[in-house]
N, C-alpha and C positions, 0 to 999 in steps of 0.2 A: 389397748382395747382391741376388740375383734368385734370385724361386721357379719353379726346372723341373716342369711336372706330363706325368705321363707317364699314356697312355690306351691301355685295350684291351693286347694283347696285349708293345704296348710295355709299360706296364706289369709286365704279365705276365714279361718277357723280365728288367725291370732289379730286381726284386722289390720294389720300394713305387711308391706314385703320386706321393710329390714327394719334392723335394729341395729346399733353398736351400744356394744356393753363390756365389761369391765370385768372381767371374771379373775376366780383364782384355779378355775376349774382345771385336773390335767388330762382326761381326757372327753371325747366326744361326749360320749356317756355320763360324763358327771357335766357337760354343759347341761348337755337335758333336763339332768333333777333341777340345776339351778332354773332354768327355762320354764320348767312344771312348777314350782316355787312361783314366779311371776306374778301369775293372773291365772284364775279359773279355765283363760280363754285357750292359755298354753298349756294347762294341766292339759282337757281337750283337746287338745292340737297333738299331743303329745301321746296320749295316752293309749296310745297303738302301735308301737314303735316297730312291730314288725310292720306297718304297713308305712313308714317311712326310710327312704333314704339318704346317705351324707354323702357331702363334697368336699372337702379341706383342701382349703387355695386350687381349685377345681379341679382337683382327683379325686374319683371316687371313689369312698374308704369304707371300713368297717367304724362301729361303737367305740369300738376298741381302741382307738386311732390316739395319737397324743398331737395335744394341740399346743407342746412349742414352741416358740415363736411362728406361729398361727396368726391367719390375718384374717382370714377369712372363711364363714364355716356355710355350708347353702342344707338347707334339710328340702326333700320333694318326696313326689309320692312317687313308686317304681315306674316306671319307662319298659312303653309297650310301642310296636308299629315294626316295620317292618326293609 
């Protein structure tokens, strides 16, 4: 089981701050494909993956990152600020 967290407009589009899911996804990209198939809201939220960042177990990473042994995946828009 993996906790999937959504922040900002991703949370608004999906309609939930988090989900606990069982997945066979090997990478974050595989997980995104599974999520997109869950509902139209998920598909919309992940329609432009270039506008999404990801953290695995609270470490920023790429969509090619492995999910082996991972407990949490968080999706959020790019951060700005100074």
